[in-house]
C-alpha positions as CSV (number, residue, x, y, z in Angstrom):
1,X,94.2,96.5,111.9
2,X,96.8,99.3,111.7
3,X,100.0,98.3,109.9
4,X,103.2,98.6,111.8
5,X,105.4,101.7,111.1
6,X,108.5,103.4,112.2
7,X,109.3,107.1,112.2
8,X,112.3,109.0,111.0
9,X,112.5,112.7,111.9
10,X,115.0,114.7,110.0
11,X,116.9,117.0,112.4
12,X,120.4,117.4,111.1
13,X,120.3,120.9,109.5
14,X,122.5,123.8,110.5
15,X,119.8,126.4,110.4
16,X,122.1,129.2,109.2
17,X,119.2,131.6,108.8
18,X,118.6,131.5,112.6
19,X,122.0,133.2,113.1
20,X,122.5,131.4,116.4
21,X,125.0,129.2,118.2
22,X,122.1,127.1,119.4
23,X,121.2,124.2,117.1
24,X,118.1,125.1,115.1
25,X,116.1,122.1,116.4
26,X,116.6,123.3,120.0
27,X,115.1,126.7,119.6
28,X,112.0,126.9,121.8
29,X,108.5,127.7,120.9
30,X,105.8,127.8,123.6
31,X,108.3,126.3,126.1
32,X,109.5,123.3,124.1
33,X,112.2,122.9,121.4
34,X,111.0,122.8,117.8
35,X,112.1,119.1,117.5
36,X,110.4,118.1,120.8
37,X,107.0,119.2,119.4
38,X,107.4,116.9,116.5
39,X,108.6,114.0,118.7
40,X,105.6,114.5,121.0
41,X,103.2,114.5,118.0
42,X,104.5,111.1,116.6
43,X,105.1,109.1,119.8
44,X,101.4,108.7,120.7
45,X,100.9,106.8,117.4
46,X,103.3,104.1,118.9
47,X,105.8,103.7,116.1
48,X,108.0,100.5,116.4
49,X,111.1,102.7,116.4
50,X,111.6,106.5,116.2
51,X,114.9,107.7,114.8
52,X,116.2,111.2,114.9
53,X,118.6,112.0,112.2
54,X,121.1,114.5,113.8
55,X,124.0,116.4,112.4
56,X,124.7,120.0,113.5
57,X,124.8,120.2,117.3
58,X,124.3,116.4,117.4
59,X,125.5,116.0,121.0
60,X,123.3,118.7,122.4
61,X,120.3,117.2,120.6
62,X,121.1,113.7,121.9
63,X,121.4,115.1,125.4
64,X,118.0,116.8,125.3
65,X,116.3,113.7,124.1
66,X,118.1,111.2,126.3
67,X,114.9,110.4,128.3
68,X,112.7,110.0,125.2
69,X,112.0,106.6,123.5
70,X,114.1,107.5,120.4
71,X,117.3,106.5,118.8
72,X,119.7,108.4,116.6
73,X,121.4,108.3,113.3
74,X,124.3,110.7,112.4
75,X,124.2,112.5,109.1
76,X,127.8,113.8,109.0
77,X,127.4,115.6,105.7
78,X,124.1,117.4,105.0
79,X,123.5,116.3,101.4
80,X,119.8,116.7,101.3
81,X,116.7,115.1,102.7
82,X,117.0,111.9,100.6
83,X,120.5,111.5,102.0
84,X,119.2,112.0,105.5
85,X,116.7,109.2,105.1
86,X,119.4,106.9,103.6
87,X,121.4,107.5,106.8
88,X,118.6,106.2,109.0
89,X,117.4,103.2,106.9
90,X,120.1,100.7,108.1
91,X,118.6,101.0,111.6
92,X,115.2,100.0,110.2
93,X,116.3,97.0,108.1
94,X,115.1,94.5,110.8
95,X,111.9,96.4,111.7
96,X,108.8,95.5,109.7
97,X,106.3,98.0,108.4
98,X,106.0,101.3,106.8
99,X,108.4,104.3,107.3
100,X,107.0,107.7,108.2
101,X,109.4,110.6,107.5
102,X,108.9,113.9,109.2
103,X,110.9,117.2,109.4
104,X,112.0,118.3,112.8
105,X,111.3,122.0,112.2
106,X,107.5,121.5,112.0
107,X,106.3,122.3,115.5
108,X,102.6,122.8,114.4
109,X,102.2,119.1,113.5
110,X,99.6,117.3,115.6
111,X,99.1,113.6,116.3
112,X,95.7,113.9,114.6
113,X,97.3,115.0,111.4
114,X,99.9,112.3,111.5
115,X,97.2,109.7,112.1
116,X,95.3,111.0,109.1
117,X,98.4,110.6,107.0
118,X,99.0,107.1,108.3
119,X,95.4,105.9,107.9
120,X,95.1,107.5,104.4
121,X,98.2,105.6,103.4
122,X,96.8,102.3,104.7
123,X,93.4,102.8,103.0
124,X,94.9,103.7,99.7
125,X,97.2,100.7,99.5
126,X,99.7,103.0,97.7
127,X,103.4,102.4,98.0
128,X,104.0,106.0,99.0
129,X,101.8,108.7,100.6
130,X,102.5,112.3,101.2
131,X,100.9,115.1,103.1
132,X,100.0,118.3,101.1
133,X,98.7,121.7,101.9
134,X,97.2,124.5,99.8
135,X,98.8,127.7,101.0
136,X,98.4,131.4,100.2
137,X,102.1,131.9,99.7
138,X,104.1,128.9,98.4
139,X,107.4,130.7,98.1
140,X,110.3,128.5,98.8
141,X,108.3,125.3,99.0
142,X,108.1,122.2,96.8
143,X,105.1,122.3,94.4
144,X,102.7,119.4,93.8
145,X,102.3,119.0,90.1
146,X,99.2,117.0,89.0
147,X,98.1,115.5,85.6
148,X,94.9,116.4,83.8
149,X,93.0,113.8,85.9
150,X,94.2,115.3,89.2
151,X,96.7,112.5,90.0
152,X,100.2,113.3,91.2
153,X,102.6,113.7,88.4
154,X,105.7,114.9,90.3
155,X,107.0,117.2,93.0
156,X,109.2,120.0,91.9
157,X,111.4,122.1,94.2
158,X,111.0,125.9,93.6
159,X,114.5,126.3,92.3
160,X,113.8,123.7,89.6
161,X,110.3,124.9,88.8
162,X,109.0,126.6,85.7
163,X,107.1,129.9,86.0
164,X,103.8,128.1,85.7
165,X,104.8,125.5,88.3
166,X,105.7,128.3,90.7
167,X,102.1,129.6,90.6
168,X,100.9,126.3,92.0
169,X,99.7,126.7,95.6
170,X,99.5,123.1,96.6
171,X,102.8,122.3,98.3
172,X,104.7,119.4,99.8
173,X,106.0,120.1,103.4
174,X,108.2,117.1,103.3
175,X,106.0,114.6,105.3
176,X,105.7,111.1,103.8
177,X,105.1,107.5,104.4
178,X,106.9,104.8,102.4
179,X,106.4,101.1,102.1
180,X,109.4,98.8,102.1
181,X,110.3,99.5,98.5
182,X,112.0,102.6,99.8
183,X,115.0,100.5,100.6
184,X,115.3,99.6,96.8
185,X,114.7,103.2,95.6
186,X,116.7,105.3,97.9
187,X,120.0,104.5,96.2
188,X,118.6,105.7,92.8
189,X,118.2,109.3,93.9
190,X,120.3,111.8,92.0
191,X,121.7,115.2,93.0
192,X,121.5,116.5,89.5
193,X,119.4,119.6,90.4
194,X,119.8,123.3,91.2
195,X,120.9,122.7,94.8
196,X,123.1,119.6,94.2
197,X,121.2,117.7,96.8
198,X,119.4,114.3,97.1
199,X,115.7,115.2,97.3
200,X,113.4,113.0,99.2
201,X,110.3,113.9,97.1
202,X,112.1,112.5,94.0
203,X,111.3,109.1,95.4
204,X,107.7,109.6,94.0
205,X,109.0,109.2,90.5
206,X,110.3,105.7,91.2
207,X,107.1,104.6,92.9
208,X,105.0,105.9,90.0
209,X,107.3,104.2,87.4
210,X,107.0,100.9,89.3
211,X,103.2,101.2,89.3
212,X,103.1,101.2,93.1
213,X,101.0,104.4,93.4
214,X,101.5,107.7,95.2
215,X,98.6,108.8,97.4
216,X,98.2,112.4,98.8
217,X,96.4,113.5,101.9
218,X,95.5,117.1,102.3
219,X,96.3,118.6,105.7
220,X,93.5,120.5,107.4
221,X,95.2,121.9,110.4
222,X,97.2,125.0,111.1
223,X,100.5,123.5,109.9
224,X,99.6,124.9,106.4
225,X,100.2,128.3,107.9
226,X,103.8,127.5,108.7
227,X,105.1,124.2,107.3
228,X,108.7,124.8,108.7
229,X,110.7,127.1,110.8
230,X,113.8,128.5,109.1
231,X,114.4,131.9,110.6
232,X,113.5,134.1,113.6
233,X,110.4,135.5,111.9
234,X,109.0,132.1,111.3
235,X,109.9,131.1,114.9
236,X,107.8,134.1,116.1
237,X,104.9,133.0,113.8
238,X,105.1,129.4,115.3
239,X,105.1,130.9,118.8
240,X,101.9,132.9,118.1
241,X,100.0,130.0,116.5
242,X,101.0,127.5,119.2
243,X,100.2,129.8,122.1
244,X,96.7,130.4,120.6
245,X,96.2,126.7,120.3
246,X,97.2,126.2,123.9
247,X,94.8,128.9,125.1
248,X,91.9,127.3,123.1
249,X,92.7,123.9,124.7
250,X,92.7,125.2,128.3
251,X,89.5,127.2,127.8
252,X,87.8,124.1,126.5
253,X,89.0,122.3,129.6
254,X,87.3,124.8,131.9
255,X,89.9,127.6,132.4
256,X,88.8,131.2,132.3
257,X,91.0,133.9,130.7
258,X,89.9,137.5,131.2
259,X,92.0,138.6,128.2
260,X,93.2,135.5,126.3
261,X,95.3,137.5,123.8
262,X,97.3,138.9,126.8
263,X,97.8,135.5,128.4
264,X,101.0,133.4,127.7
265,X,101.0,129.7,128.7
266,X,103.8,127.3,127.9
267,X,103.0,123.9,126.5
268,X,104.5,122.4,129.6
269,X,101.8,123.9,132.0
270,X,99.0,122.0,133.6
271,X,95.8,123.8,134.8
272,X,92.9,122.6,136.9
273,X,89.2,123.4,136.3
274,X,87.9,126.8,137.2
275,X,91.4,128.4,137.2
276,X,91.0,132.1,136.4
277,X,93.8,134.0,134.7
278,X,93.7,137.8,134.7
279,X,95.3,139.9,131.9
280,X,99.0,139.8,131.3
281,X,99.6,136.4,133.1
282,X,102.7,134.5,132.0
283,X,103.0,130.8,133.0
284,X,106.4,129.2,132.1
285,X,107.9,125.8,132.5
286,X,106.5,123.2,134.9
287,X,103.7,125.3,136.4
288,X,100.8,123.3,138.0
289,X,97.7,125.2,139.1
290,X,95.1,123.4,141.2
291,X,91.4,123.7,140.8
292,X,90.0,127.2,141.3
293,X,93.3,129.1,141.5
294,X,93.0,132.7,140.5
295,X,96.2,134.4,139.2
296,X,96.2,138.2,139.4
297,X,97.0,140.5,136.5
298,X,100.6,140.7,135.2
299,X,101.9,137.8,137.4
300,X,104.7,135.6,136.2
301,X,104.9,132.0,137.4
302,X,107.7,129.6,136.5
303,X,108.2,126.0,137.6
304,X,105.8,126.3,140.6
305,X,102.9,124.3,142.0
306,X,99.9,126.2,143.4
307,X,97.4,124.4,145.6
308,X,93.6,124.5,144.8
309,X,91.7,127.6,145.7
310,X,94.7,130.0,146.2
311,X,94.4,133.6,145.0
312,X,97.7,135.1,143.7
313,X,97.9,138.8,144.0
314,X,98.5,140.9,140.8
315,X,102.2,141.5,139.8
316,X,103.4,138.4,141.7
317,X,106.6,136.8,140.5
318,X,107.2,133.2,141.6
319,X,110.2,131.4,140.1
320,X,111.9,128.0,140.3
321,X,109.6,126.1,142.7
322,X,109.3,128.8,145.4
323,X,106.9,127.7,148.1
324,X,103.4,128.7,147.6
325,X,101.5,130.7,150.2
């Protein structure tokens, strides 16, 4: 039987490298905000409670998620990921079970990956479990340091890493599950490091010292190609990967694409079987295409419903629920 768990999603950062007045977590990829992709990945696992830790642009984030089954914790000062979790923990004091901690700028996360993390944690009986990835370029990411028996020794942030540690390609993207001992350990975190912040990965030291065990689960999905979005270049990379994932999904469901690489489908779109999309088609927002619809080349559809069997002429533009036909 699966143990109960709650989820904490860290979403308070300013995102200064985005150079935008829009809160980082609300920047869209494939038709949804970054943070919404993470929320939609975790909710199918049915957490007892899901808490979004908000800070910069908090009211705008609250407004966007007002219809979701989530609650909020305000991190007024951004003093690191460990401090962010500490902000959320009081709201979980009366909720039994483990605590899964995710970062809100990881739009490539899937429910399958999070379920693998949770089930790995339960099987291991460890006090703490973390997701890791082996990446080609670990620049800027926390390195997973192992002992000579392959067990986790520590996690070191790049700014605090030695030259040999920086060559390690196994990284921690900041995705964890903790047992209830986290309530005892969170207050022991120190900000005595290069960034002057309270690091969430430092909790691993307290679990190891207490003999509670730290388990690792290696991720096997595309998240390893982009473990977080911090600037516009990474936003574009997430867009490319997510849109390719969406195309693969719909083709597996019976949709034909004449030129998939030239077809752009938001994550919010629903397509019936035997839909045919010609080159250059763009489907945005709440588009619903019935079975057998054919969309001509270079058409743009946004927030429209098209009945089964209709043929849409090339270069058609239909926006904002215009009547079909």
